[in-house]
Backbone bond lengths (Angstrom), bond angles and torsions (degrees), N, CA, C in turn:
res aa  C-N    CA-C-N  psi(-1)  N-CA   C-N-CA  omega(-1)  CA-C   N-CA-C  phi
1 M - - - 1.483 - - 1.537 105.84 -
2 D 1.206 114.24 136.93 1.546 116.77 179.11 1.505 107.86 -83.29
3 L 1.346 113.87 140.24 1.398 122.09 173.65 1.451 114.99 -79.57
4 V 1.275 125.05 134.35 1.406 131.20 -176.15 1.534 106.76 -92.35
5 T 1.231 116.78 117.53 1.467 121.32 -179.94 1.522 108.06 -100.34
6 A 1.422 113.41 141.72 1.404 119.24 -178.17 1.548 110.67 -79.96
7 S 1.257 119.02 142.20 1.427 125.71 178.04 1.475 111.00 -66.97
8 P 1.333 122.00 142.89 1.503 120.78 179.42 1.536 113.80 -59.13
9 T 1.335 113.61 -21.50 1.488 117.90 -175.40 1.598 109.58 -99.26
10 T 1.306 117.01 6.04 1.396 118.67 -177.32 1.592 106.81 -84.23
11 P 1.368 117.33 121.52 1.516 118.28 176.98 1.492 112.40 -68.48
12 V 1.331 117.49 135.42 1.407 124.28 -179.74 1.509 109.93 -109.93
13 P 1.324 119.75 106.70 1.453 119.78 -177.22 1.517 113.14 -75.83
14 V 1.360 111.96 133.06 1.469 117.20 -176.94 1.457 105.80 -122.68
15 R 1.249 115.21 119.43 1.535 118.88 -173.60 1.501 106.67 -118.39
16 P 1.339 118.07 140.13 1.495 120.72 -179.66 1.478 111.38 -70.78
17 L 1.301 117.20 162.57 1.387 125.57 175.23 1.531 111.20 -68.27
18 R 1.306 116.19 135.57 1.365 121.12 -174.63 1.609 106.85 -75.33
19 R 1.450 113.79 126.44 1.423 117.10 176.29 1.483 108.57 -135.01
20 P 1.261 116.32 83.49 1.475 119.85 -174.57 1.547 112.32 -64.72
21 W 1.343 118.19 -23.80 1.449 119.15 -177.64 1.535 107.51 -65.42
22 R 1.222 121.62 -29.53 1.417 120.95 178.46 1.527 113.65 -61.19
23 W 1.401 114.61 -42.73 1.429 115.54 178.58 1.448 113.72 -70.53
24 G 1.405 116.07 -30.73 1.422 121.26 177.03 1.594 109.14 -65.42
25 A 1.305 117.53 -43.60 1.467 121.99 -176.71 1.496 107.71 -65.86
26 G 1.266 114.15 -44.46 1.528 120.65 175.65 1.450 114.11 -55.54
27 A 1.328 115.64 -48.36 1.486 120.18 -178.18 1.536 106.56 -67.16
28 V 1.308 121.40 -40.85 1.579 118.97 178.73 1.595 108.15 -60.36
29 I 1.319 113.59 -46.41 1.497 112.78 -178.87 1.480 112.37 -57.67
30 I 1.379 115.86 -50.31 1.434 120.11 -178.92 1.536 113.31 -56.70
31 V 1.390 117.66 -42.93 1.521 118.66 179.94 1.503 107.29 -68.60
32 V 1.339 123.61 -40.96 1.440 120.69 -178.60 1.529 108.87 -67.41
33 A 1.261 120.21 -43.84 1.441 120.40 177.65 1.613 115.57 -60.60
34 A 1.278 111.24 -36.33 1.495 116.21 177.99 1.482 109.70 -69.64
35 L 1.337 118.21 -47.24 1.486 119.02 179.14 1.518 109.80 -61.21
36 L 1.380 118.07 -44.15 1.538 118.12 -179.13 1.652 108.15 -60.73
37 A 1.326 110.01 -48.94 1.547 114.23 -179.23 1.595 109.73 -56.83
38 R 1.277 119.77 -42.17 1.445 125.00 -176.70 1.571 105.41 -67.07
39 S 1.383 119.51 -45.00 1.432 118.41 179.56 1.512 113.89 -62.07
40 I 1.291 112.37 -42.66 1.499 118.21 179.33 1.588 113.81 -62.93
41 A 1.345 109.56 -41.35 1.478 113.80 -178.18 1.477 117.02 -76.08
42 T 1.302 118.57 -28.21 1.436 122.31 -176.10 1.453 114.77 -101.70
43 N 1.314 121.56 -6.60 1.405 123.59 176.88 1.504 113.52 -74.61
44 P 1.359 123.00 107.55 1.422 124.28 -174.40 1.542 115.26 -58.60
45 R 1.398 115.76 -23.62 1.471 120.41 -174.23 1.575 111.00 -71.28
46 F 1.253 115.14 -19.34 1.500 116.05 173.63 1.493 113.54 -66.97
47 E 1.369 119.33 -26.96 1.361 124.57 179.70 1.634 116.70 49.36
48 W 1.315 107.95 58.24 1.525 115.87 -173.14 1.446 113.08 -61.90
49 S 1.363 117.67 -29.92 1.442 116.12 -177.86 1.556 110.88 -67.66
50 V 1.377 112.68 -39.91 1.492 118.39 173.61 1.566 113.29 -62.72
51 A 1.321 110.30 -44.42 1.472 110.78 -179.90 1.463 116.09 -60.76
52 W 1.355 118.98 -37.30 1.482 121.75 179.95 1.570 110.49 -72.75
53 D 1.382 114.84 -28.21 1.408 114.00 176.40 1.511 112.66 -67.49
54 Y 1.393 115.40 -35.00 1.444 120.81 -179.38 1.591 111.32 -77.06
55 V 1.275 113.54 -26.08 1.572 117.46 178.36 1.479 106.99 -60.14
56 F 1.330 118.74 -39.31 1.572 119.60 -174.51 1.488 109.08 -103.37
57 S 1.294 119.40 23.96 1.471 125.92 176.73 1.510 107.48 -82.27
58 R 1.414 109.77 150.96 1.523 116.05 179.87 1.523 111.64 -64.55
59 Q 1.334 116.41 -37.49 1.429 121.13 -173.40 1.569 112.18 -65.11
60 L 1.264 114.80 -47.78 1.548 119.92 175.86 1.483 113.52 -65.28
61 A 1.351 116.72 -36.10 1.479 120.16 174.02 1.440 113.59 -61.97
62 E 1.372 118.61 -39.78 1.437 122.70 -177.77 1.556 104.47 -72.37
63 G 1.352 119.26 -39.90 1.412 118.55 173.95 1.418 120.68 -58.64
64 A 1.405 114.15 -41.04 1.431 120.70 170.59 1.405 116.50 -58.17
65 L 1.438 114.46 -41.75 1.475 117.36 -178.59 1.542 107.98 -67.67
66 M 1.254 118.25 -32.17 1.489 119.33 -179.36 1.538 111.75 -69.25
67 T 1.450 111.54 -39.60 1.438 116.65 176.50 1.579 110.86 -64.63
68 L 1.306 116.45 -37.35 1.473 118.18 176.95 1.481 110.96 -66.18
69 Q 1.301 117.17 -44.62 1.555 120.57 178.16 1.563 110.75 -58.04
70 L 1.296 117.89 -47.10 1.437 119.91 177.44 1.531 112.11 -62.78
71 T 1.276 119.07 -37.15 1.511 120.28 175.19 1.509 112.09 -62.12
72 V 1.324 116.12 -46.86 1.459 118.94 -176.34 1.489 110.98 -66.18
73 I 1.339 116.48 -51.91 1.458 122.09 179.56 1.566 113.40 -53.94
74 C 1.310 113.38 -53.87 1.505 119.70 178.41 1.429 112.55 -61.94
75 M 1.286 123.25 -36.12 1.529 120.93 177.20 1.479 106.54 -74.76
76 V 1.276 124.99 -33.24 1.488 119.09 177.37 1.524 111.77 -64.80
77 I 1.339 118.37 -41.41 1.433 126.57 170.93 1.492 111.13 -57.64
78 G 1.299 117.19 -48.76 1.433 120.78 -176.19 1.543 111.67 -68.24
79 V 1.347 116.67 -43.84 1.493 117.38 179.87 1.452 111.67 -63.49
80 A 1.420 118.23 -48.25 1.479 120.79 -175.60 1.534 110.81 -63.23
81 L 1.378 117.08 -43.85 1.417 119.66 179.50 1.483 109.80 -70.89
82 G 1.376 120.97 -40.49 1.413 123.30 179.48 1.500 113.61 -60.84
83 I 1.301 121.45 -35.87 1.454 125.52 -179.78 1.653 106.94 -67.26
84 T 1.411 108.27 -43.35 1.600 113.54 179.59 1.575 106.64 -61.62
85 L 1.357 118.14 -45.67 1.431 114.26 -175.13 1.447 114.57 -71.78
86 A 1.457 119.36 -28.86 1.408 120.92 173.55 1.532 113.43 -62.89
87 I 1.330 115.11 -42.16 1.521 120.87 176.49 1.478 109.66 -66.46
88 M 1.335 120.17 -37.52 1.467 123.04 172.53 1.452 114.94 -55.74
89 R 1.324 115.44 -44.54 1.522 121.38 -175.39 1.544 108.80 -73.64
90 Q 1.227 120.65 -9.65 1.590 126.16 176.68 1.538 107.12 -102.69
91 S 1.300 122.93 6.56 1.418 127.32 -179.12 1.435 112.29 -72.21
92 D 1.326 117.21 152.24 1.500 123.00 176.13 1.552 113.05 -78.39
93 L 1.338 114.37 -21.29 1.481 120.82 179.62 1.566 109.14 -78.97
94 W 1.249 113.80 125.67 1.526 121.71 178.25 1.539 111.50 -61.85
95 L 1.263 118.37 -41.17 1.498 120.13 -173.63 1.620 104.41 -72.15
96 V 1.284 122.63 -36.93 1.422 123.77 -179.29 1.442 109.34 -66.17
97 R 1.393 120.10 -42.14 1.480 121.11 178.69 1.548 114.74 -65.65
98 R 1.342 112.35 -36.25 1.492 121.29 -176.58 1.516 107.97 -72.29
99 A 1.292 120.13 -36.11 1.509 123.95 178.13 1.436 108.62 -65.16
100 A 1.393 119.43 -50.03 1.479 119.41 175.02 1.469 116.18 -59.23
101 D 1.256 114.57 -38.42 1.544 123.03 177.54 1.530 109.56 -60.30
102 L 1.293 111.39 -43.93 1.521 117.61 -178.60 1.498 115.22 -67.61
103 Y 1.381 112.91 -36.57 1.482 118.65 174.59 1.564 111.38 -63.18
104 V 1.349 115.91 -46.92 1.432 121.47 -176.05 1.578 108.78 -66.57
105 W 1.289 116.33 -39.49 1.450 121.90 175.00 1.486 118.00 -57.54
106 F 1.404 111.36 -43.07 1.410 116.33 -178.78 1.604 112.04 -73.21
107 F 1.279 117.74 -50.71 1.452 121.51 -173.72 1.512 111.42 -72.66
108 R 1.351 120.03 -25.14 1.439 120.52 174.83 1.499 110.19 -82.30
109 G 1.305 119.27 -17.07 1.449 123.60 -174.03 1.524 113.26 -91.04
110 T 1.275 119.98 -16.57 1.432 124.38 -177.30 1.543 110.14 -112.18
111 P 1.332 114.97 141.93 1.583 119.07 179.07 1.542 108.05 -60.74
112 V 1.360 114.35 150.36 1.442 121.00 176.72 1.591 110.34 -66.00
113 L 1.266 114.38 -38.18 1.606 119.52 -178.66 1.524 106.76 -64.25
114 V 1.388 119.46 -38.80 1.494 120.55 178.67 1.512 106.45 -64.80
115 Q 1.278 120.70 -41.51 1.469 122.84 -175.96 1.467 112.34 -67.12
116 I 1.411 116.58 -36.80 1.496 120.46 177.26 1.513 110.20 -67.07
117 I 1.318 117.37 -44.75 1.473 117.11 178.15 1.573 112.20 -67.56
118 F 1.343 116.57 -33.76 1.405 119.73 177.22 1.574 115.57 -58.07
119 W 1.409 111.98 -55.20 1.439 121.64 179.61 1.543 109.08 -62.11
120 F 1.295 119.75 -32.71 1.454 121.08 175.82 1.533 118.86 -67.28
121 N 1.407 109.53 -23.27 1.491 116.60 179.01 1.519 109.01 -109.79
122 L 1.325 118.61 20.42 1.494 119.74 -176.26 1.548 110.51 -60.85
123 A 1.328 120.00 -26.52 1.366 121.97 178.96 1.497 119.57 -65.69
124 A 1.365 109.03 -17.01 1.524 115.16 174.10 1.582 111.36 -74.09
125 L 1.342 117.65 -20.42 1.410 125.84 178.13 1.486 111.44 -95.52
126 Y 1.275 116.82 -49.55 1.378 126.26 -177.94 1.508 112.44 -123.76
127 P 1.432 121.10 86.35 1.465 120.08 -177.58 1.476 110.69 -66.41
128 V 1.350 119.41 -29.98 1.495 124.17 -175.03 1.562 102.15 -126.39
129 I 1.357 113.60 130.32 1.493 122.12 171.97 1.490 108.03 -104.95
130 A 1.240 115.76 114.33 1.511 127.15 179.08 1.501 112.42 -108.77
131 V 1.342 116.69 132.14 1.395 125.39 -177.20 1.547 107.28 -115.61
132 G 1.306 119.69 125.54 1.443 120.32 178.15 1.584 106.70 163.81
133 V 1.355 112.87 -171.67 1.443 123.04 -178.40 1.577 102.01 -86.94
134 P 1.399 111.25 131.41 1.526 117.22 173.02 1.531 110.25 -57.21
135 G 1.389 114.98 136.06 1.373 124.30 178.51 1.546 117.01 89.71
136 L 1.429 113.91 -8.08 1.446 119.18 -179.23 1.488 105.32 -121.16
137 E 1.343 114.49 168.45 1.463 120.08 178.34 1.488 112.57 -60.50
138 P 1.316 122.81 128.75 1.463 124.66 -174.13 1.497 107.63 -69.79
139 W 1.415 110.84 143.22 1.484 117.13 -178.40 1.600 111.38 -73.87
140 V 1.281 112.50 -37.74 1.531 119.16 -176.72 1.472 108.82 -130.01
141 T 1.314 118.45 131.56 1.562 122.70 176.11 1.535 105.71 -123.00
142 L 1.311 118.14 124.68 1.461 124.70 -175.68 1.545 107.34 -129.60
143 D 1.445 108.77 147.30 1.439 118.29 174.74 1.489 111.16 -82.38
144 A 1.211 122.36 119.07 1.519 125.84 179.84 1.423 110.14 -59.47
145 N 1.357 118.96 -38.77 1.555 119.11 -178.92 1.531 110.48 -67.93
146 T 1.263 117.98 -22.82 1.477 123.79 177.83 1.461 110.95 -78.09
147 I 1.400 114.61 -44.81 1.509 120.42 -172.11 1.442 112.71 -79.42
148 I 1.374 114.12 -44.10 1.519 116.53 -170.94 1.536 107.02 -89.13
149 T 1.368 110.98 79.92 1.498 117.88 177.03 1.528 105.23 -76.99
150 P 1.395 117.73 173.39 1.464 119.63 168.75 1.530 115.86 -57.64
151 M 1.325 115.44 -36.82 1.523 119.74 179.66 1.595 106.83 -69.92
152 A 1.325 113.97 -41.87 1.500 112.61 -179.30 1.480 114.42 -67.35
153 A 1.348 118.21 -38.87 1.433 125.36 172.49 1.522 109.88 -56.31
154 A 1.285 118.03 -49.13 1.451 120.71 -178.52 1.557 110.55 -61.50
155 L 1.357 117.73 -47.12 1.462 120.12 179.93 1.525 114.72 -62.81
156 L 1.372 112.61 -38.46 1.486 113.62 177.77 1.485 113.11 -70.01
157 A 1.264 119.24 -39.66 1.519 122.87 -173.86 1.576 105.33 -73.95
158 L 1.291 119.53 -44.99 1.502 116.40 -174.76 1.572 108.78 -76.65
159 G 1.384 116.99 -41.11 1.464 116.77 -177.04 1.565 108.35 -71.08
160 L 1.168 123.56 -37.39 1.580 121.93 -176.57 1.605 104.20 -75.34
161 N 1.263 119.05 -39.38 1.449 116.57 179.16 1.529 114.80 -69.11
162 E 1.359 113.84 -31.02 1.465 116.63 176.80 1.492 112.68 -71.59
163 A 1.315 117.02 -31.81 1.555 120.77 -179.12 1.510 106.39 -62.30
164 A 1.392 120.46 -32.92 1.411 114.43 -179.21 1.563 116.01 -64.06
165 Y 1.371 108.28 -38.20 1.440 112.22 177.78 1.604 116.16 -75.14
166 M 1.341 110.45 -36.72 1.470 115.25 176.13 1.512 110.38 -61.99
167 S 1.318 119.90 -32.75 1.430 119.28 -177.12 1.527 110.55 -64.17
168 E 1.439 116.60 -35.88 1.413 117.04 178.01 1.520 111.51 -67.71
169 I 1.353 117.78 -36.04 1.417 125.03 -174.86 1.545 105.03 -71.06
170 V 1.268 120.89 -45.25 1.493 123.26 178.23 1.560 110.80 -63.43
171 R 1.335 112.68 -43.61 1.481 114.28 -178.79 1.483 112.31 -65.51
172 A 1.388 121.43 -33.83 1.428 121.71 173.38 1.513 111.38 -66.42
173 G 1.323 117.19 -33.47 1.453 119.07 176.76 1.430 115.08 -66.23
174 L 1.393 116.40 -42.89 1.459 127.18 176.83 1.567 111.56 -60.80
175 L 1.319 112.93 -43.26 1.462 116.27 179.36 1.475 114.78 -73.61
176 S 1.375 119.30 -14.21 1.408 121.68 178.62 1.557 113.02 -78.50
177 V 1.318 117.94 -14.55 1.513 123.19 179.39 1.562 104.86 -84.80
178 D 1.331 109.39 132.69 1.448 114.92 -176.21 1.486 112.02 -68.43
179 D 1.328 116.46 144.34 1.513 123.45 -174.46 1.575 107.73 -68.32
180 G 1.287 119.22 -17.88 1.446 118.43 175.06 1.600 114.09 -67.88
181 Q 1.283 115.65 -23.98 1.373 121.87 176.23 1.525 108.47 -61.77
182 R 1.400 116.06 -53.16 1.410 123.87 -175.48 1.526 107.25 -65.58
183 E 1.253 120.39 -42.18 1.461 120.20 -179.84 1.476 116.42 -65.91
184 A 1.278 116.58 -36.03 1.432 123.93 174.12 1.556 109.38 -62.53
185 A 1.360 116.41 -48.17 1.527 120.59 -178.82 1.456 106.87 -63.80
186 Q 1.257 120.23 -44.75 1.564 121.54 179.04 1.446 111.11 -59.10
187 S 1.309 119.61 -37.53 1.477 122.88 -179.04 1.477 111.04 -69.17
188 L 1.322 120.11 -16.25 1.431 128.44 176.03 1.528 112.34 -91.62
189 G 1.375 116.14 -0.39 1.358 123.40 178.02 1.575 118.78 79.35
190 M 1.372 109.20 18.58 1.529 113.91 177.41 1.579 108.66 -80.42
191 S 1.365 110.52 147.75 1.453 121.66 -179.01 1.631 106.50 -74.02
192 R 1.306 112.97 162.29 1.464 118.70 176.43 1.427 114.87 -60.84
193 A 1.351 112.01 -39.96 1.538 115.31 -179.82 1.490 112.39 -68.52
194 R 1.319 117.69 -37.64 1.456 118.34 177.06 1.505 115.29 -73.75
195 I 1.436 118.32 -26.61 1.407 118.85 174.48 1.507 107.29 -69.38
196 M 1.313 118.78 -41.48 1.452 120.47 -179.39 1.565 113.88 -61.67
197 R 1.370 109.12 -40.68 1.518 115.02 -176.77 1.491 112.58 -80.36
198 R 1.301 122.16 -38.12 1.473 120.10 -172.17 1.600 111.27 -99.81
199 I 1.295 118.26 -20.70 1.523 117.29 -175.44 1.528 114.32 -119.90
200 V 1.313 114.40 -48.53 1.501 117.24 -176.92 1.500 115.78 -70.26
201 L 1.362 115.92 -54.74 1.502 120.91 -177.86 1.511 111.13 -62.00
202 P 1.370 122.94 -41.32 1.486 116.40 -176.24 1.519 108.76 -68.69
203 Q 1.278 124.34 -29.50 1.497 126.53 179.09 1.519 109.37 -77.59
204 A 1.407 117.99 -34.95 1.474 119.10 -179.90 1.540 110.23 -73.95
205 M 1.320 119.30 -15.70 1.461 119.85 -174.82 1.607 111.77 -54.19
206 R 1.375 113.73 -38.49 1.438 121.76 -178.03 1.629 111.30 -53.43
207 V 1.287 108.67 -35.28 1.597 116.89 -177.37 1.444 106.53 -87.86
208 I 1.352 120.62 -35.54 1.477 120.72 -171.66 1.553 112.19 -81.29
209 I 1.274 119.71 -30.06 1.491 122.53 -172.64 1.540 110.90 -62.65
210 P 1.330 118.78 -54.97 1.494 117.86 -176.13 1.524 114.66 -58.00
211 P 1.263 122.49 -47.54 1.485 116.39 179.99 1.542 111.84 -74.66
212 T 1.323 114.70 -23.56 1.567 117.00 176.10 1.523 108.94 -68.31
213 G 1.347 114.86 -36.28 1.487 115.37 -178.60 1.612 105.55 -71.47
214 N 1.273 117.48 -38.51 1.424 117.80 174.93 1.600 115.80 -64.96
215 E 1.253 117.18 -34.58 1.496 122.04 168.36 1.503 110.57 -61.46
216 T 1.311 118.45 -41.83 1.508 122.86 -174.72 1.602 108.24 -65.48
217 I 1.367 116.45 -41.43 1.415 120.72 174.10 1.562 113.59 -66.68
218 G 1.255 113.65 -40.59 1.508 119.79 174.44 1.534 111.11 -62.22
219 M 1.323 113.59 -38.32 1.524 119.50 -178.62 1.591 109.03 -67.63
220 L 1.392 113.88 -36.27 1.454 115.26 178.86 1.527 111.54 -60.86
221 K 1.224 119.51 -42.89 1.520 125.69 178.97 1.603 108.51 -76.37
222 T 1.299 118.07 -29.82 1.464 118.20 -176.06 1.583 110.66 -73.13
223 T 1.304 115.76 -20.63 1.505 122.46 -176.81 1.579 104.65 -68.53
224 A 1.345 118.00 -18.63 1.451 113.90 175.54 1.520 117.79 -60.50
225 L 1.304 114.94 -17.07 1.474 123.10 179.10 1.507 112.69 -68.38
226 V 1.433 113.46 -27.20 1.474 112.78 -176.68 1.512 113.37 -71.43
227 S 1.223 121.19 0.65 1.460 131.21 174.59 1.476 110.36 -58.66
228 V 1.344 113.63 -30.16 1.538 119.96 -174.99 1.529 111.65 -71.81
229 V 1.328 118.41 -21.75 1.455 128.44 175.75 1.543 112.96 -101.61
230 A 1.290 118.72 9.71 1.484 128.00 173.74 1.548 110.27 68.60
231 V 1.279 119.04 32.46 1.467 124.86 169.35 1.538 105.99 -74.57
232 A 1.360 119.99 130.50 1.468 123.76 -167.93 1.610 104.64 -83.93
233 D 1.335 118.79 63.51 1.385 120.06 175.80 1.609 108.29 -86.54
234 L 1.227 117.57 -169.61 1.488 123.01 -177.06 1.447 110.63 -63.33
235 L 1.439 123.57 -46.18 1.377 124.94 179.61 1.493 113.03 -64.62
236 Y 1.326 118.96 -43.09 1.468 124.92 -174.38 1.615 107.40 -66.83
237 V 1.313 114.41 -39.59 1.490 114.91 -179.73 1.592 106.60 -65.22
238 T 1.336 115.10 -44.89 1.431 119.42 -178.84 1.640 111.11 -57.92
239 Q 1.299 113.48 -46.47 1.424 117.49 -175.65 1.612 104.84 -68.06
240 T 1.247 120.88 -37.81 1.466 121.97 175.60 1.523 114.84 -54.30
241 I 1.347 112.70 -45.00 1.475 121.57 -171.64 1.604 106.95 -71.50
242 Y 1.373 111.99 -50.08 1.435 113.45 -175.05 1.501 117.29 -72.80
243 S 1.379 112.64 -15.96 1.515 117.51 174.93 1.457 110.18 -73.47
244 Q 1.458 118.45 -15.61 1.454 126.70 179.37 1.492 113.36 -94.42
245 T 1.371 108.13 -46.24 1.575 117.88 -175.41 1.463 114.53 -90.39
246 F 1.363 117.54 -21.28 1.498 122.83 -172.89 1.439 112.11 63.40
247 Q 1.267 120.74 21.02 1.531 124.52 176.12 1.573 108.19 -95.41
248 T 1.282 119.89 60.61 1.490 129.25 -168.65 1.633 105.23 -60.19
249 I 1.214 117.13 -61.05 1.448 122.55 -172.07 1.584 110.92 -56.86
250 P 1.401 116.98 -55.44 1.461 111.28 -177.84 1.554 116.76 -60.15
251 L 1.385 113.39 -32.74 1.434 116.25 -179.93 1.597 113.48 -73.60
252 L 1.274 112.80 -35.98 1.495 116.26 170.31 1.594 115.54 -60.29
253 I 1.370 112.75 -36.97 1.446 122.60 173.24 1.488 110.60 -59.73
254 A 1.392 113.63 -49.71 1.434 119.05 -172.51 1.619 106.77 -64.14
255 A 1.396 116.72 -46.56 1.447 122.46 178.22 1.464 110.96 -55.71
256 S 1.422 117.83 -44.12 1.439 121.31 177.33 1.440 118.51 -58.73
257 I 1.410 114.40 -38.97 1.463 123.19 173.35 1.572 112.50 -61.90
258 W 1.360 114.25 -42.33 1.499 115.41 172.90 1.516 110.97 -63.61
259 Y 1.259 121.69 -48.97 1.456 121.73 174.75 1.540 117.37 -53.44
260 I 1.282 112.65 -45.07 1.469 114.72 179.75 1.567 109.72 -70.73
261 T 1.229 123.05 -35.96 1.437 125.66 175.10 1.593 111.08 -57.34
262 L 1.362 113.99 -52.34 1.446 119.90 179.99 1.449 110.94 -59.40
263 T 1.345 117.77 -46.09 1.423 124.62 -178.23 1.489 105.98 -62.05
264 T 1.246 123.73 -41.06 1.502 121.57 -178.19 1.552 113.19 -67.95
265 I 1.320 111.35 -36.68 1.514 112.70 175.74 1.546 111.30 -69.86
266 L 1.341 118.18 -34.06 1.451 116.40 176.44 1.523 113.23 -69.81
267 S 1.349 116.96 -33.92 1.405 122.62 174.78 1.525 113.29 -60.97
268 I 1.377 114.31 -42.57 1.488 116.01 -179.55 1.565 107.42 -67.98
269 G 1.273 118.54 -39.69 1.514 116.19 175.29 1.481 113.49 -62.77
270 Q 1.309 118.19 -38.86 1.423 119.37 175.05 1.568 114.16 -58.14
271 A 1.326 110.79 -43.38 1.491 113.59 -176.56 1.663 107.71 -66.74
272 R 1.259 110.70 -36.52 1.586 110.99 178.81 1.591 109.84 -64.24
273 L 1.261 116.05 -41.73 1.467 116.36 178.68 1.486 114.36 -67.40
274 E 1.326 115.82 -39.54 1.452 119.85 175.04 1.564 110.43 -55.27
275 K 1.397 113.88 -48.97 1.460 119.84 177.96 1.472 114.62 -57.21
276 R 1.294 113.50 -38.31 1.492 120.04 -178.61 1.555 112.60 -66.26
277 Y 1.275 112.28 -50.51 1.510 119.22 -177.30 1.490 113.40 -80.63
278 S 1.364 119.55 -5.84 1.439 117.99 175.45 1.498 113.92 -99.85
279 R 1.336 115.23 7.04 1.474 121.77 178.47 1.450 107.34 -59.13
280 G 1.375 120.05 128.75 1.499 125.65 178.33 1.435 115.21 84.07
281 A 1.361 118.80 -13.72 1.456 121.55 176.96 1.494 114.19 -81.79
282 H 1.362 115.60 -41.46 1.434 121.10 173.22 1.482 111.85 -151.93
283 E 1.201 116.37 167.42 1.529 121.96 -178.66 1.571 111.79 -67.38
284 V 1.354 112.78 128.23 1.462 117.75 -177.99 1.503 108.47 -93.64
285 D 1.320 123.52 121.46 1.421 127.24 173.86 1.467 112.07 -64.39
286 T 1.374 114.71 113.92 1.444 126.55 177.40 1.484 115.76 -99.64
287 T 1.404 115.20 5.34 1.485 118.48 -178.61 1.499 109.90 -61.59
288 P 1.358 116.60 131.68 1.472 115.76 172.57 1.513 114.18 -58.91
289 W 1.399 113.04 148.44 1.474 115.27 -172.10 1.515 109.15 -71.73
290 T 1.328 118.69 -20.75 1.518 120.83 177.38 1.593 109.08 -68.18
291 H 1.374 115.02 -38.27 1.405 118.57 179.70 1.461 108.72 -66.84
292 R 1.377 117.80 -41.54 1.488 119.71 -176.57 1.548 109.58 -69.66
293 V 1.246 119.54 -26.38 1.445 120.71 174.69 1.524 112.29 -67.64
294 R 1.440 113.26 -47.61 1.382 116.88 175.36 1.537 115.63 -59.02
295 I 1.217 118.71 -37.61 1.479 123.47 177.78 1.498 110.07 -64.58
296 S 1.353 118.68 -42.05 1.510 123.89 177.06 1.529 109.81 -61.11
297 L 1.343 116.15 -45.33 1.406 119.01 -175.68 1.626 110.67 -73.89
298 A 1.291 116.95 -28.32 1.446 117.67 171.75 1.450 119.52 -65.12
299 R 1.366 116.59 -21.40 1.414 119.29 -178.47 1.607 112.21 -71.37
300 F 1.321 116.16 -8.99 1.425 121.85 174.48 1.455 109.75 -79.96
301 H 1.265 125.86 -16.10 1.440 127.51 -171.52 1.547 107.53 -124.38
302 A 1.301 110.19 160.30 1.508 118.36 178.24 1.524 106.87 -66.45
303 P 1.297 122.66 137.71 1.424 124.99 179.96 1.571 110.31 -73.93
304 V 1.264 112.04 157.48 1.486 119.52 -174.56 1.598 104.83 -70.72
305 P 1.365 114.61 129.11 1.521 116.14 175.08 1.453 113.35 -51.35
306 R 1.299 118.89 139.15 1.371 125.26 175.31 1.483 114.36 -116.12
307 R 1.329 119.90 146.47 1.483 125.37 -174.81 1.603 105.03 -85.77
308 L 1.244 109.67 141.44 1.541 117.36 173.64 1.453 111.29 -69.43
309 S 1.355 116.73 134.60 1.470 116.15 178.16 1.512 106.30 -109.62
């Protein structure tokens, strides 16, 4: 029997496999989302008009600025000290490695809230902080009650705690660089410090940036804990206002909107940094988002028949 060959110009229809459960799941999600949105929008107890008024209030704006300042300063402390600890944990000296390990063990093993309260009450242990050589007259003598303010306690607790986690992130990034890179640099006569600064760290940034961005977003929300020592961050300002007006729900909604907005801004910055440090490592998708949306929507329909070439 002769085989019938298709003409090169004959269209060959290609239809996707029927998956009705996809449509069912999509319909359920849409219905649930619509019901939830309707319930939130129509429930008068949310007091959306009051919430939006507080979103643009000066008090919450100042609290959000304080939260952002705490996040930036604590992350700078955490990243700088975390890099130092990560390098110490790769040192050839046993005592240096163990000291870094002990630091990480302690600060990862105790809750952040406990550390904040501990630093805030440091004056109970050391009323006077003296700097100098033991056995001689101290060079500087400071009153702990004056130095350890609520803001200082918050910065110390959050910054030092973050350093323990950043050291693990940086160490993972350093270990991701192939040892051959270091050996090649050493063969050229480069010092260990220069190898770390010019070769290892730039390549490790691809591994370090994503979890560091995640830690930054986490730090933004962790700063809410400083309200226990009366630092005027976003949550503390919110609590102060609703303790007077008794409008708890609208104020919590307003604070949540501020947190979500700041988190979104930080997420965009993280994506930009990841894109910058990933250049050359893998292909970057430059397809416009409008074209990606059209492709996604087209998957619900049968594709247009194509002619064989």
